[in-house]
N, C-alpha and C positions, 0 to 999 in steps of 0.2 A: 787227244791226250797231250798235255804239255811236256816239253823237253826240259828236264832238270839239269842234265849235263850231256856233253858231247866230246868224244875223243876224235882228234884229227890225225890222220896217218900220212906217212911219207908219199904214198901214191895218190893222195887227194881223197881217199875214201874216209868215211866217218863211221862211228858207232855211238849210239846214244841211249838214254834211259828208256826210250820207247821200244827199243829193240831187244832189251834184256837187262840183266843185272850186271854190276861191275865185273863179276867173275866171268861173264859171257863175252866181254870185250876181247878182241884179238890182242894178244900180249906184246907184239913186236912192232917196231918202226913208228912209235908215237912221236909226234912233233908238238902237240899242244892239247890241253884240256880246257874247255870252258864249262863253267857251272854257274847256276843261279846262286845269288847271295842275298841275304836279308829278305827272305821270302822270294818274291818274284820281282823285286824292285831294282836289283842290281846284278852284276855278274863278276866273277873272278876269272882271270885268264892265267893258266899255269903253263909255262914254257921254259925250256932251257934246263930242265932237270934230267938226271940220268934215269930215274925211276919215278913211277907214279903209283899210288895205291889209294884205295877208298877206305877211309876210317869209318867204322860203324858209328852212326849218330852224328857224323860230321860231314865229310865230303871228300873229294879228291885232294891229295896232298902230293907235292913234288919233293923228291929227296935224292941225295947222293947215297953211296953205299954206307958210309958211317951213319947216316940218318936212318936208313932201313934197319941196320943192326941195332941202333938205339931203340927203335920201336919194338923189335923182337925181344930185346933184353927186358924192356919194361912191359912186355906181354900186351902191347896195344893190339886190339883185334882189328884187322884190316882184311880187305878182299880186293879183287880186281887188280892184281899186281901187273904193271905194264913197264916196258922198257923203251927207251928212246933210241934214236939212231942219228948218225951224222947225215946231214943233207947239204949239198952245195948251197951257198947263200941265196942265189936267185930262186932256186926251187923251194927252199925253206921259206923265204919271204912270200912267195906266191901262195903257199898253203896258209901261212899266218894271216895274210890279207883277206883271204877267203873266210877264214875262221872269224876274224874280227868284224867282218861285215855280216855275219850270220844274223838274220832277222828273228830267229827264235829266242834271242837273248837280249835283255835290256842293256843300257849303257854300261860301259866299263867301270868297275869298282876298283879293282887292283890288278896289277900286272905282277904276278908272283914269280920271282926267280929264286933258284935254290940258294 
């Protein structure tokens, strides 16, 4: 089964689309999300956001609190609400490097910061 998205956590663990739905992902200590873009030909990397959520019919999105409130006000349907965490730079970079080298995803398309 191909991996469509993967969430990377502070402790180095991951959760991906082969393990469950966005709502099943552990909600705390997220550092990064990688997902396929343009079918299976490219990927998006989301990092540096305070929150991440999965928009139905779209994919993972990173947002700050005003961005989350905007989605709620506009009744955008989303699931898999995740929160990020502060990580010392060296530990953060180690997880990010592991994520960016993930062989389950094609070349980088975008590096999405909030």
